[in-house]
PDB file with one MODEL, atoms N, CA, C and O in Angstrom:
MODEL        1
ATOM      1  N   MET A   1     -28.407   0.391  16.643  1.00  0.00           N
ATOM      2  CA  MET A   1     -27.227  -0.076  15.918  1.00  0.00           C
ATOM      3  C   MET A   1     -27.576  -1.381  15.209  1.00  0.00           C
ATOM      4  O   MET A   1     -28.413  -2.154  15.675  1.00  0.00           O
ATOM      5  N   ILE A   2     -26.918  -1.610  14.074  1.00  0.00           N
ATOM      6  CA  ILE A   2     -27.172  -2.810  13.289  1.00  0.00           C
ATOM      7  C   ILE A   2     -26.423  -4.007  13.891  1.00  0.00           C
ATOM      8  O   ILE A   2     -25.497  -3.845  14.686  1.00  0.00           O
ATOM      9  N   THR A   3     -26.839  -5.181  13.500  1.00  0.00           N
ATOM     10  CA  THR A   3     -26.207  -6.413  13.988  1.00  0.00           C
ATOM     11  C   THR A   3     -25.021  -6.774  13.102  1.00  0.00           C
ATOM     12  O   THR A   3     -24.819  -6.175  12.045  1.00  0.00           O
ATOM     13  N   CYS A   4     -24.250  -7.744  13.535  1.00  0.00           N
ATOM     14  CA  CYS A   4     -23.116  -8.223  12.742  1.00  0.00           C
ATOM     15  C   CYS A   4     -23.594  -8.803  11.413  1.00  0.00           C
ATOM     16  O   CYS A   4     -22.959  -8.598  10.379  1.00  0.00           O
ATOM     17  N   ARG A   5     -24.683  -9.506  11.441  1.00  0.00           N
ATOM     18  CA  ARG A   5     -25.232 -10.094  10.215  1.00  0.00           C
ATOM     19  C   ARG A   5     -25.585  -8.999   9.206  1.00  0.00           C
ATOM     20  O   ARG A   5     -25.293  -9.125   8.017  1.00  0.00           O
ATOM     21  N   GLU A   6     -26.210  -7.933   9.685  1.00  0.00           N
ATOM     22  CA  GLU A   6     -26.557  -6.813   8.802  1.00  0.00           C
ATOM     23  C   GLU A   6     -25.298  -6.100   8.306  1.00  0.00           C
ATOM     24  O   GLU A   6     -25.230  -5.700   7.144  1.00  0.00           O
ATOM     25  N   ALA A   7     -24.316  -5.942   9.171  1.00  0.00           N
ATOM     26  CA  ALA A   7     -23.071  -5.267   8.792  1.00  0.00           C
ATOM     27  C   ALA A   7     -22.335  -6.055   7.709  1.00  0.00           C
ATOM     28  O   ALA A   7     -21.783  -5.467   6.779  1.00  0.00           O
ATOM     29  N   THR A   8     -22.327  -7.377   7.826  1.00  0.00           N
ATOM     30  CA  THR A   8     -21.657  -8.186   6.807  1.00  0.00           C
ATOM     31  C   THR A   8     -22.423  -8.125   5.486  1.00  0.00           C
ATOM     32  O   THR A   8     -21.821  -8.053   4.415  1.00  0.00           O
ATOM     33  N   ARG A   9     -23.735  -8.154   5.569  1.00  0.00           N
ATOM     34  CA  ARG A   9     -24.548  -8.053   4.353  1.00  0.00           C
ATOM     35  C   ARG A   9     -24.283  -6.723   3.645  1.00  0.00           C
ATOM     36  O   ARG A   9     -24.125  -6.685   2.425  1.00  0.00           O
ATOM     37  N   LEU A  10     -24.234  -5.645   4.409  1.00  0.00           N
ATOM     38  CA  LEU A  10     -23.973  -4.336   3.817  1.00  0.00           C
ATOM     39  C   LEU A  10     -22.566  -4.244   3.232  1.00  0.00           C
ATOM     40  O   LEU A  10     -22.367  -3.643   2.176  1.00  0.00           O
ATOM     41  N   ALA A  11     -21.604  -4.833   3.910  1.00  0.00           N
ATOM     42  CA  ALA A  11     -20.223  -4.805   3.409  1.00  0.00           C
ATOM     43  C   ALA A  11     -20.121  -5.518   2.071  1.00  0.00           C
ATOM     44  O   ALA A  11     -19.422  -5.047   1.174  1.00  0.00           O
ATOM     45  N   VAL A  12     -20.804  -6.641   1.922  1.00  0.00           N
ATOM     46  CA  VAL A  12     -20.789  -7.380   0.658  1.00  0.00           C
ATOM     47  C   VAL A  12     -21.526  -6.583  -0.418  1.00  0.00           C
ATOM     48  O   VAL A  12     -21.070  -6.509  -1.558  1.00  0.00           O
ATOM     49  N   GLN A  13     -22.657  -5.992  -0.059  1.00  0.00           N
ATOM     50  CA  GLN A  13     -23.418  -5.193  -1.024  1.00  0.00           C
ATOM     51  C   GLN A  13     -22.637  -3.966  -1.474  1.00  0.00           C
ATOM     52  O   GLN A  13     -22.770  -3.530  -2.617  1.00  0.00           O
ATOM     53  N   ALA A  14     -21.831  -3.413  -0.593  1.00  0.00           N
ATOM     54  CA  ALA A  14     -21.053  -2.215  -0.921  1.00  0.00           C
ATOM     55  C   ALA A  14     -20.032  -2.490  -2.015  1.00  0.00           C
ATOM     56  O   ALA A  14     -19.573  -1.557  -2.674  1.00  0.00           O
ATOM     57  N   GLU A  15     -19.669  -3.748  -2.221  1.00  0.00           N
ATOM     58  CA  GLU A  15     -18.754  -4.079  -3.310  1.00  0.00           C
ATOM     59  C   GLU A  15     -19.418  -3.917  -4.670  1.00  0.00           C
ATOM     60  O   GLU A  15     -18.753  -3.603  -5.657  1.00  0.00           O
ATOM     61  N   ASP A  16     -20.731  -4.130  -4.721  1.00  0.00           N
ATOM     62  CA  ASP A  16     -21.447  -4.116  -5.997  1.00  0.00           C
ATOM     63  C   ASP A  16     -22.141  -2.788  -6.300  1.00  0.00           C
ATOM     64  O   ASP A  16     -22.344  -2.439  -7.463  1.00  0.00           O
ATOM     65  N   ARG A  17     -22.498  -2.060  -5.260  1.00  0.00           N
ATOM     66  CA  ARG A  17     -23.232  -0.816  -5.480  1.00  0.00           C
ATOM     67  C   ARG A  17     -22.915   0.176  -4.373  1.00  0.00           C
ATOM     68  O   ARG A  17     -22.393  -0.188  -3.319  1.00  0.00           O
ATOM     69  N   SER A  18     -23.236   1.421  -4.628  1.00  0.00           N
ATOM     70  CA  SER A  18     -23.036   2.466  -3.626  1.00  0.00           C
ATOM     71  C   SER A  18     -24.190   2.427  -2.628  1.00  0.00           C
ATOM     72  O   SER A  18     -25.359   2.438  -3.014  1.00  0.00           O
ATOM     73  N   LEU A  19     -23.855   2.384  -1.366  1.00  0.00           N
ATOM     74  CA  LEU A  19     -24.880   2.323  -0.328  1.00  0.00           C
ATOM     75  C   LEU A  19     -25.372   3.730   0.012  1.00  0.00           C
ATOM     76  O   LEU A  19     -24.624   4.701  -0.099  1.00  0.00           O
ATOM     77  N   PRO A  20     -26.633   3.830   0.424  1.00  0.00           N
ATOM     78  CA  PRO A  20     -27.129   5.121   0.897  1.00  0.00           C
ATOM     79  C   PRO A  20     -26.348   5.567   2.140  1.00  0.00           C
ATOM     80  O   PRO A  20     -25.764   4.751   2.853  1.00  0.00           O
ATOM     81  N   LEU A  21     -26.355   6.856   2.373  1.00  0.00           N
ATOM     82  CA  LEU A  21     -25.592   7.430   3.473  1.00  0.00           C
ATOM     83  C   LEU A  21     -25.938   6.791   4.814  1.00  0.00           C
ATOM     84  O   LEU A  21     -25.039   6.501   5.604  1.00  0.00           O
ATOM     85  N   THR A  22     -27.203   6.570   5.082  1.00  0.00           N
ATOM     86  CA  THR A  22     -27.594   6.002   6.376  1.00  0.00           C
ATOM     87  C   THR A  22     -27.018   4.607   6.578  1.00  0.00           C
ATOM     88  O   THR A  22     -26.590   4.260   7.678  1.00  0.00           O
ATOM     89  N   GLN A  23     -27.007   3.806   5.510  1.00  0.00           N
ATOM     90  CA  GLN A  23     -26.448   2.458   5.626  1.00  0.00           C
ATOM     91  C   GLN A  23     -24.934   2.509   5.795  1.00  0.00           C
ATOM     92  O   GLN A  23     -24.373   1.748   6.584  1.00  0.00           O
ATOM     93  N   ARG A  24     -24.268   3.400   5.061  1.00  0.00           N
ATOM     94  CA  ARG A  24     -22.808   3.535   5.214  1.00  0.00           C
ATOM     95  C   ARG A  24     -22.450   3.952   6.638  1.00  0.00           C
ATOM     96  O   ARG A  24     -21.519   3.411   7.234  1.00  0.00           O
ATOM     97  N   LEU A  25     -23.188   4.908   7.176  1.00  0.00           N
ATOM     98  CA  LEU A  25     -22.907   5.367   8.538  1.00  0.00           C
ATOM     99  C   LEU A  25     -23.185   4.280   9.566  1.00  0.00           C
ATOM    100  O   LEU A  25     -22.422   4.113  10.517  1.00  0.00           O
ATOM    101  N   SER A  26     -24.273   3.541   9.380  1.00  0.00           N
ATOM    102  CA  SER A  26     -24.596   2.441  10.294  1.00  0.00           C
ATOM    103  C   SER A  26     -23.506   1.385  10.283  1.00  0.00           C
ATOM    104  O   SER A  26     -23.107   0.875  11.330  1.00  0.00           O
ATOM    105  N   MET A  27     -23.027   1.063   9.083  1.00  0.00           N
ATOM    106  CA  MET A  27     -21.984   0.050   8.961  1.00  0.00           C
ATOM    107  C   MET A  27     -20.684   0.534   9.607  1.00  0.00           C
ATOM    108  O   MET A  27     -20.030  -0.218  10.329  1.00  0.00           O
ATOM    109  N   ARG A  28     -20.312   1.786   9.347  1.00  0.00           N
ATOM    110  CA  ARG A  28     -19.079   2.324   9.934  1.00  0.00           C
ATOM    111  C   ARG A  28     -19.162   2.384  11.450  1.00  0.00           C
ATOM    112  O   ARG A  28     -18.196   2.061  12.141  1.00  0.00           O
ATOM    113  N   LEU A  29     -20.304   2.794  11.968  1.00  0.00           N
ATOM    114  CA  LEU A  29     -20.483   2.846  13.421  1.00  0.00           C
ATOM    115  C   LEU A  29     -20.342   1.449  14.024  1.00  0.00           C
ATOM    116  O   LEU A  29     -19.676   1.264  15.043  1.00  0.00           O
ATOM    117  N   HIS A  30     -20.967   0.489  13.390  1.00  0.00           N
ATOM    118  CA  HIS A  30     -20.879  -0.883  13.891  1.00  0.00           C
ATOM    119  C   HIS A  30     -19.436  -1.383  13.848  1.00  0.00           C
ATOM    120  O   HIS A  30     -18.972  -2.025  14.790  1.00  0.00           O
ATOM    121  N   GLN A  31     -18.730  -1.092  12.759  1.00  0.00           N
ATOM    122  CA  GLN A  31     -17.354  -1.556  12.631  1.00  0.00           C
ATOM    123  C   GLN A  31     -16.435  -0.887  13.645  1.00  0.00           C
ATOM    124  O   GLN A  31     -15.402  -1.454  14.001  1.00  0.00           O
ATOM    125  N   ARG A  32     -16.787   0.300  14.115  1.00  0.00           N
ATOM    126  CA  ARG A  32     -15.962   0.969  15.137  1.00  0.00           C
ATOM    127  C   ARG A  32     -15.986   0.204  16.459  1.00  0.00           C
ATOM    128  O   ARG A  32     -15.018   0.239  17.219  1.00  0.00           O
ATOM    129  N   VAL A  33     -17.088  -0.482  16.728  1.00  0.00           N
ATOM    130  CA  VAL A  33     -17.197  -1.192  18.002  1.00  0.00           C
ATOM    131  C   VAL A  33     -17.031  -2.704  17.874  1.00  0.00           C
ATOM    132  O   VAL A  33     -16.868  -3.397  18.878  1.00  0.00           O
ATOM    133  N   CYS A  34     -17.071  -3.219  16.644  1.00  0.00           N
ATOM    134  CA  CYS A  34     -17.010  -4.671  16.454  1.00  0.00           C
ATOM    135  C   CYS A  34     -15.716  -5.068  15.736  1.00  0.00           C
ATOM    136  O   CYS A  34     -15.544  -4.805  14.546  1.00  0.00           O
ATOM    137  N   ARG A  35     -14.842  -5.685  16.461  1.00  0.00           N
ATOM    138  CA  ARG A  35     -13.548  -6.105  15.921  1.00  0.00           C
ATOM    139  C   ARG A  35     -13.703  -7.129  14.798  1.00  0.00           C
ATOM    140  O   ARG A  35     -12.976  -7.074  13.806  1.00  0.00           O
ATOM    141  N   ASN A  36     -14.634  -8.051  14.945  1.00  0.00           N
ATOM    142  CA  ASN A  36     -14.806  -9.095  13.928  1.00  0.00           C
ATOM    143  C   ASN A  36     -15.316  -8.532  12.612  1.00  0.00           C
ATOM    144  O   ASN A  36     -14.887  -8.971  11.545  1.00  0.00           O
ATOM    145  N   CYS A  37     -16.213  -7.577  12.670  1.00  0.00           N
ATOM    146  CA  CYS A  37     -16.731  -6.971  11.438  1.00  0.00           C
ATOM    147  C   CYS A  37     -15.674  -6.093  10.770  1.00  0.00           C
ATOM    148  O   CYS A  37     -15.637  -5.993   9.544  1.00  0.00           O
ATOM    149  N   ARG A  38     -14.818  -5.460  11.564  1.00  0.00           N
ATOM    150  CA  ARG A  38     -13.694  -4.718  10.983  1.00  0.00           C
ATOM    151  C   ARG A  38     -12.780  -5.666  10.223  1.00  0.00           C
ATOM    152  O   ARG A  38     -12.349  -5.369   9.109  1.00  0.00           O
ATOM    153  N   ALA A  39     -12.490  -6.802  10.830  1.00  0.00           N
ATOM    154  CA  ALA A  39     -11.624  -7.797  10.188  1.00  0.00           C
ATOM    155  C   ALA A  39     -12.272  -8.321   8.908  1.00  0.00           C
ATOM    156  O   ALA A  39     -11.591  -8.514   7.900  1.00  0.00           O
ATOM    157  N   PHE A  40     -13.575  -8.551   8.945  1.00  0.00           N
ATOM    158  CA  PHE A  40     -14.284  -9.030   7.756  1.00  0.00           C
ATOM    159  C   PHE A  40     -14.198  -7.998   6.636  1.00  0.00           C
ATOM    160  O   PHE A  40     -13.962  -8.358   5.483  1.00  0.00           O
ATOM    161  N   ALA A  41     -14.383  -6.736   6.957  1.00  0.00           N
ATOM    162  CA  ALA A  41     -14.307  -5.664   5.953  1.00  0.00           C
ATOM    163  C   ALA A  41     -12.894  -5.580   5.360  1.00  0.00           C
ATOM    164  O   ALA A  41     -12.735  -5.370   4.158  1.00  0.00           O
ATOM    165  N   ARG A  42     -11.878  -5.745   6.200  1.00  0.00           N
ATOM    166  CA  ARG A  42     -10.499  -5.737   5.696  1.00  0.00           C
ATOM    167  C   ARG A  42     -10.256  -6.926   4.768  1.00  0.00           C
ATOM    168  O   ARG A  42      -9.588  -6.787   3.743  1.00  0.00           O
ATOM    169  N   GLN A  43     -10.791  -8.087   5.121  1.00  0.00           N
ATOM    170  CA  GLN A  43     -10.628  -9.274   4.281  1.00  0.00           C
ATOM    171  C   GLN A  43     -11.312  -9.088   2.929  1.00  0.00           C
ATOM    172  O   GLN A  43     -10.770  -9.486   1.898  1.00  0.00           O
ATOM    173  N   LEU A  44     -12.505  -8.482   2.931  1.00  0.00           N
ATOM    174  CA  LEU A  44     -13.191  -8.212   1.668  1.00  0.00           C
ATOM    175  C   LEU A  44     -12.362  -7.277   0.792  1.00  0.00           C
ATOM    176  O   LEU A  44     -12.225  -7.500  -0.411  1.00  0.00           O
ATOM    177  N   ALA A  45     -11.814  -6.235   1.401  1.00  0.00           N
ATOM    178  CA  ALA A  45     -10.992  -5.286   0.645  1.00  0.00           C
ATOM    179  C   ALA A  45      -9.753  -5.975   0.071  1.00  0.00           C
ATOM    180  O   ALA A  45      -9.365  -5.713  -1.067  1.00  0.00           O
ATOM    181  N   LEU A  46      -9.144  -6.842   0.851  1.00  0.00           N
ATOM    182  CA  LEU A  46      -7.969  -7.579   0.385  1.00  0.00           C
ATOM    183  C   LEU A  46      -8.322  -8.486  -0.793  1.00  0.00           C
ATOM    184  O   LEU A  46      -7.577  -8.556  -1.770  1.00  0.00           O
ATOM    185  N   MET A  47      -9.453  -9.177  -0.702  1.00  0.00           N
ATOM    186  CA  MET A  47      -9.870 -10.048  -1.803  1.00  0.00           C
ATOM    187  C   MET A  47     -10.192  -9.242  -3.052  1.00  0.00           C
ATOM    188  O   MET A  47      -9.909  -9.682  -4.166  1.00  0.00           O
ATOM    189  N   GLN A  48     -10.781  -8.068  -2.873  1.00  0.00           N
ATOM    190  CA  GLN A  48     -11.093  -7.214  -4.018  1.00  0.00           C
ATOM    191  C   GLN A  48      -9.808  -6.749  -4.712  1.00  0.00           C
ATOM    192  O   GLN A  48      -9.725  -6.761  -5.940  1.00  0.00           O
ATOM    193  N   LYS A  49      -8.813  -6.343  -3.929  1.00  0.00           N
ATOM    194  CA  LYS A  49      -7.531  -5.934  -4.505  1.00  0.00           C
ATOM    195  C   LYS A  49      -6.834  -7.093  -5.197  1.00  0.00           C
ATOM    196  O   LYS A  49      -6.273  -6.927  -6.281  1.00  0.00           O
ATOM    197  N   ALA A  50      -6.867  -8.270  -4.573  1.00  0.00           N
ATOM    198  CA  ALA A  50      -6.228  -9.447  -5.173  1.00  0.00           C
ATOM    199  C   ALA A  50      -6.910  -9.821  -6.485  1.00  0.00           C
ATOM    200  O   ALA A  50      -6.237 -10.184  -7.449  1.00  0.00           O
ATOM    201  N   SER A  51      -8.229  -9.738  -6.530  1.00  0.00           N
ATOM    202  CA  SER A  51      -8.961 -10.048  -7.765  1.00  0.00           C
ATOM    203  C   SER A  51      -8.618  -9.054  -8.858  1.00  0.00           C
ATOM    204  O   SER A  51      -8.450  -9.436 -10.016  1.00  0.00           O
ATOM    205  N   ALA A  52      -8.513  -7.781  -8.502  1.00  0.00           N
ATOM    206  CA  ALA A  52      -8.165  -6.762  -9.490  1.00  0.00           C
ATOM    207  C   ALA A  52      -6.768  -7.012 -10.049  1.00  0.00           C
ATOM    208  O   ALA A  52      -6.541  -6.877 -11.251  1.00  0.00           O
ATOM    209  N   ARG A  53      -5.843  -7.372  -9.182  1.00  0.00           N
ATOM    210  CA  ARG A  53      -4.483  -7.658  -9.650  1.00  0.00           C
ATOM    211  C   ARG A  53      -4.454  -8.903 -10.527  1.00  0.00           C
ATOM    212  O   ARG A  53      -3.736  -8.949 -11.526  1.00  0.00           O
ATOM    213  N   TRP A  54      -5.234  -9.911 -10.152  1.00  0.00           N
ATOM    214  CA  TRP A  54      -5.286 -11.135 -10.936  1.00  0.00           C
ATOM    215  C   TRP A  54      -5.830 -10.833 -12.335  1.00  0.00           C
ATOM    216  O   TRP A  54      -5.290 -11.324 -13.326  1.00  0.00           O
ATOM    217  N   ARG A  55      -6.885 -10.038 -12.422  1.00  0.00           N
ATOM    218  CA  ARG A  55      -7.435  -9.668 -13.729  1.00  0.00           C
ATOM    219  C   ARG A  55      -6.421  -8.906 -14.552  1.00  0.00           C
ATOM    220  O   ARG A  55      -6.356  -9.073 -15.770  1.00  0.00           O
ATOM    221  N   GLN A  56      -5.629  -8.073 -13.901  1.00  0.00           N
ATOM    222  CA  GLN A  56      -4.606  -7.296 -14.602  1.00  0.00           C
ATOM    223  C   GLN A  56      -3.571  -8.228 -15.228  1.00  0.00           C
ATOM    224  O   GLN A  56      -3.161  -8.019 -16.370  1.00  0.00           O
ATOM    225  N   TYR A  57      -3.149  -9.249 -14.492  1.00  0.00           N
ATOM    226  CA  TYR A  57      -2.127 -10.165 -14.993  1.00  0.00           C
ATOM    227  C   TYR A  57      -2.684 -11.197 -15.963  1.00  0.00           C
ATOM    228  O   TYR A  57      -1.974 -11.650 -16.861  1.00  0.00           O
ATOM    229  N   SER A  58      -3.940 -11.571 -15.793  1.00  0.00           N
ATOM    230  CA  SER A  58      -4.488 -12.600 -16.663  1.00  0.00           C
ATOM    231  C   SER A  58      -4.988 -12.031 -17.989  1.00  0.00           C
ATOM    232  O   SER A  58      -5.244 -12.778 -18.933  1.00  0.00           O
ATOM    233  N   GLY A  59      -5.125 -10.702 -18.056  1.00  0.00           N
ATOM    234  CA  GLY A  59      -5.541 -10.081 -19.312  1.00  0.00           C
ATOM    235  C   GLY A  59      -7.025 -10.040 -19.533  1.00  0.00           C
ATOM    236  O   GLY A  59      -7.459  -9.729 -20.642  1.00  0.00           O
ATOM    237  N   ASP A  60      -7.828 -10.339 -18.537  1.00  0.00           N
ATOM    238  CA  ASP A  60      -9.308 -10.303 -18.677  1.00  0.00           C
ATOM    239  C   ASP A  60      -9.849  -8.944 -18.385  1.00  0.00           C
ATOM    240  O   ASP A  60     -11.060  -8.734 -18.453  1.00  0.00           O
TER     241      ASP A  60
ENDMDL
END
């Protein structure tokens, strides 16, 4: 299983590019057992949605 550091790195990379299947599965498995990494992934998703909404309103 991957470490929290690796899981966070993969979560950030997943915002910019599509991860290979093995990395996606490793990250999901880790997040199933790690509460902190689940919370980090939720926070990233929230920031991504907020940024998208901000761009929509700002006209960029």
